[in-house]
ZATIKOL-525995 format. One line per 4 residues: number of its first residue (from 1); for each residue x, y, z of C-alpha. Coordinates in steps of 0.5 Angstrom, whole numbers, plus 500, padded with zeros to 3 digits. Layout:
# residues N
NUM	X/Y/Z  ... $
//
This chain:
# residues 512
1	253/811/138  258/806/136  257/800/132  259/794/135 $
5	265/790/132  265/784/128  270/779/131  272/773/127 $
9	273/767/133  277/761/133  272/755/135  277/751/137 $
13	279/755/142  274/760/143  279/766/142  278/772/138 $
17	282/772/132  281/779/129  276/785/129  274/784/121 $
21	268/789/121  263/793/125  255/791/125  252/794/119 $
25	247/800/122  240/801/118  243/807/114  249/802/112 $
29	243/797/110  239/802/106  246/804/102  247/797/100 $
33	240/796/098  240/802/094  247/801/091  245/794/089 $
37	238/797/086  242/802/082  246/796/079  240/792/076 $
41	241/796/070  247/793/068  246/787/070  241/786/065 $
45	247/784/060  247/777/060  254/777/057  257/781/062 $
49	253/776/067  256/770/065  263/773/065  262/776/072 $
53	260/769/074  266/765/070  271/771/073  268/770/080 $
57	270/763/080  277/764/077  279/769/082  276/764/088 $
61	280/759/085  286/763/084  285/765/092  284/758/094 $
65	290/757/099  288/764/103  280/762/103  281/755/105 $
69	286/758/111  281/763/113  275/759/113  279/753/117 $
73	281/758/122  274/761/123  269/754/122  275/748/124 $
77	272/744/118  279/742/116  282/744/109  280/737/106 $
81	273/739/107  274/746/105  278/744/099  272/740/096 $
85	267/746/098  271/751/094  271/746/088  264/745/089 $
89	262/753/089  267/755/083  263/749/079  257/752/081 $
93	258/759/079  261/756/072  254/752/072  250/758/072 $
97	254/762/067  252/756/062  245/757/064  246/764/063 $
101	249/763/056  244/758/054  238/762/056  233/756/057 $
105	231/759/064  228/765/060  222/760/058  221/764/052 $
109	214/762/049  211/765/043  203/764/040  202/768/034 $
113	195/771/033  189/766/031  183/769/030  180/762/028 $
117	180/760/035  174/760/040  175/764/043  180/768/038 $
121	188/768/041  191/775/040  199/775/039  202/773/046 $
125	209/773/048  212/771/055  218/770/058  221/771/065 $
129	224/777/068  228/778/074  225/780/081  230/785/083 $
133	234/786/089  235/779/093  237/778/100  242/772/102 $
137	243/770/109  249/766/109  249/759/112  254/757/118 $
141	256/750/116  257/752/109  262/758/109  263/758/102 $
145	258/753/098  251/756/102  254/763/104  257/769/100 $
149	259/766/093  254/760/094  248/757/090  243/763/093 $
153	248/768/090  250/765/084  243/764/082  240/770/083 $
157	246/774/079  245/769/074  238/771/074  240/779/073 $
161	238/780/081  244/784/085  245/781/092  246/783/099 $
165	249/778/103  247/778/110  254/775/113  254/769/118 $
169	257/771/124  261/764/125  265/766/119  266/774/118 $
173	273/774/116  271/769/110  265/773/108  269/779/107 $
177	274/776/103  270/772/099  265/778/097  271/783/096 $
181	273/778/090  266/778/087  266/785/087  273/785/084 $
185	270/780/079  264/785/077  269/790/076  273/786/071 $
189	267/784/068  265/792/067  259/791/072  258/795/078 $
193	261/792/084  255/793/088  252/787/084  254/784/091 $
197	254/788/097  255/785/104  252/787/111  254/784/118 $
201	250/784/125  243/781/127  239/788/126  242/788/120 $
205	239/782/118  232/784/120  233/791/117  234/787/110 $
209	228/783/110  224/789/111  227/794/106  222/796/101 $
213	227/795/095  229/788/097  225/783/092  226/776/095 $
217	230/772/100  234/766/100  236/763/107  239/757/110 $
221	239/756/117  235/754/123  228/753/124  227/759/129 $
225	231/764/125  228/762/118  221/762/121  222/769/124 $
229	224/772/117  219/768/113  214/772/118  217/778/117 $
233	217/777/109  210/776/109  208/781/114  211/787/109 $
237	206/792/106  208/788/099  210/781/101  216/778/098 $
241	218/771/096  222/767/102  226/762/100  228/759/106 $
245	232/752/108  230/751/116  231/744/118  231/737/116 $
249	231/730/120  232/726/113  229/720/115  232/713/113 $
253	228/706/113  232/700/114  228/694/112  228/687/115 $
257	231/684/109  236/689/108  239/689/115  239/681/114 $
261	243/682/108  248/687/110  248/689/117  255/691/118 $
265	255/695/111  249/699/113  252/700/120  258/703/118 $
269	255/707/112  250/710/117  256/712/122  260/715/116 $
273	254/719/114  252/722/121  259/724/123  261/727/117 $
277	263/734/118  262/733/125  254/731/124  253/739/121 $
281	251/737/114  243/739/113  242/732/110  245/729/115 $
285	241/722/117  238/724/123  232/719/124  233/711/122 $
289	228/706/123  232/699/124  228/692/125  228/690/132 $
293	231/683/133  238/679/131  239/683/124  238/690/127 $
297	242/688/133  248/687/128  247/693/124  247/697/131 $
301	253/693/133  257/696/127  254/702/128  256/702/135 $
305	264/700/133  264/705/128  262/711/132  266/710/138 $
309	272/710/134  270/717/131  275/722/134  272/728/138 $
313	270/734/133  269/742/134  263/744/131  262/751/128 $
317	262/755/134  261/755/142  254/757/141  252/751/137 $
321	256/746/142  252/748/148  245/748/144  248/741/141 $
325	250/739/148  243/741/151  239/738/146  242/731/147 $
329	242/731/154  234/733/154  233/727/149  237/722/152 $
333	233/723/159  226/721/155  223/714/157  225/708/154 $
337	231/712/150  238/708/151  244/711/149  249/706/146 $
341	254/711/145  253/717/149  254/724/145  257/729/149 $
345	263/734/151  269/731/148  273/736/151  273/743/153 $
349	272/745/146  270/739/142  264/734/142  264/726/141 $
353	259/723/136  254/718/139  247/715/138  240/714/141 $
357	235/708/140  228/708/142  222/703/140  218/705/134 $
361	212/705/139  214/711/143  213/715/137  207/712/134 $
365	202/718/138  204/724/140  207/725/147  214/727/150 $
369	218/723/145  216/728/139  222/732/141  226/726/137 $
373	222/728/131  226/735/131  233/736/128  239/736/133 $
377	244/739/130  251/735/130  254/728/131  248/725/133 $
381	242/720/130  236/717/133  235/709/131  228/707/132 $
385	227/700/133  221/698/128  217/691/129  213/691/123 $
389	211/694/117  205/698/120  210/701/125  214/704/120 $
393	208/707/116  206/710/123  212/713/125  213/716/118 $
397	206/719/118  208/723/124  214/726/120  215/733/118 $
401	218/735/111  225/734/110  230/735/105  232/727/103 $
405	229/721/105  233/714/104  230/707/103  235/701/104 $
409	233/695/101  235/688/100  237/686/093  230/682/092 $
413	226/688/094  230/693/090  228/688/084  221/689/086 $
417	219/683/090  216/685/098  213/692/099  219/696/097 $
421	215/700/092  209/701/098  215/704/102  218/708/097 $
425	211/711/096  211/713/103  217/717/103  216/721/097 $
429	211/726/100  216/727/106  222/730/102  225/733/096 $
433	230/728/094  229/720/095  234/715/095  234/708/095 $
437	241/706/097  247/710/099  246/716/104  244/723/103 $
441	250/727/105  253/730/099  248/734/094  251/734/087 $
445	250/740/083  247/737/077  241/740/072  236/735/075 $
449	238/736/082  233/738/088  235/741/094  228/743/098 $
453	222/739/101  216/740/105  216/745/111  220/746/115 $
457	225/743/110  224/749/106  219/755/105  217/754/098 $
461	217/748/093  224/751/089  230/748/089  237/752/092 $
465	242/747/088  241/745/081  240/750/074  233/750/076 $
469	235/754/083  235/761/078  228/760/077  226/763/084 $
473	229/770/082  225/771/076  217/772/075  213/771/068 $
477	210/777/064  207/777/058  206/782/052  200/782/048 $
481	199/785/041  205/789/042  209/792/036  215/788/034 $
485	219/795/035  217/795/042  218/789/044  224/786/048 $
489	229/783/043  228/776/047  221/776/044  222/779/037 $
493	220/775/031  227/775/028  230/772/035  236/777/034 $
497	239/774/041  239/767/038  235/764/044  231/757/045 $
501	224/758/045  217/755/044  213/758/038  206/756/037 $
505	207/750/042  213/747/038  220/748/041  225/752/037 $
509	233/752/038  238/758/037  239/759/029  244/755/026 $
//
């Protein structure tokens, strides 16, 4: 039986652009995973790993024009957005090379034998080792930063784990191009090119999570698809870690005082955030609690004006466009829901932005309005009009886990007056990143960043952005009373690799 073709499709027209590949068979997936497994030993060389990540960044930068052109043709995200995403992607690769060089991610701890303790301590030496082959499921909305050369791939390679990427069907040509550059980077770094391989197709994705040599999974996508793969990972004879980002409302709370102080600023800022990238950011503010009354009305007037001025946008593919239109239609039909700016079809291949409005009382108890507590992917947000502090807390108490939660306070509240601290405490259990002021779209690639949150935002407590993302692909191991000649170099007494470590409870930097 001939494998089905994989086509690159132009979302602006719905027409096929080119045949890129064929869907991967079970045999293809098996070959890819086994080849990646064979690349584990060479990838253990930290110097080559760091070189691989920097070389990959250099090659992506050198192919900038071709990558942006290809990605734009497949996603309609536009050159400006893709310019920034490619810069973020290469910066992320280089930052993980720095993580590899530093060596702190190994978390080396040495406790020398202490027979005087009760009970006595033996000699114990602990560090982290790579899990093995990582399966990465590419995201639709970030064809670079969360796909083939993205954070899951970069952090797994930094940890010493080969990667098999399941390409997203929305941008297969971009995936093939980036995979080829990463494989070339491996060759130029004196590593097997199979430290990174690519497979295509739904069935290949299912085969990949079930393959016995796959040791962990990184996923970015829908709740439905992610949960199915998560369950498959847990149902294996040997379950494996599944680090999935599934869905997020990213709630925003606007206090009465904040609306009174800067309603127009908040309305235009919200419009810019919820329509950014045609509303296809995982951190889009999808549920916004705004006070009822005159100040909140001013905010909605500014929001209405700004959203109405937003031109129609192209979603990543026509399947997502259909899901967006159906999702909006179903939500708008609920009792007491108003549509100050009606989201809908902007044209044959586009959608128009808009927002819904509903009284907070409709969401304080289970009912048909619970649909508004689920993410709707695209340029729409739900404004919840609250009349009291109690209504805010009741609505927040019904929300699922999120990537972000944002609190908009007045100047006085930010200085400690009023109930800002109480609201911040209410938001903290809901999300992995809590903002006071600003808007959640945009995730800085920084050491202190956390991109994750309680389920269904993610399926684990880890982050997929920032230096600590590498920890997902490692496990600790301790050697007890092991002769020095047999220890890994990282744990030897003389520290031949010059790594940071904690010895008998005290931190020691690299030898000078």
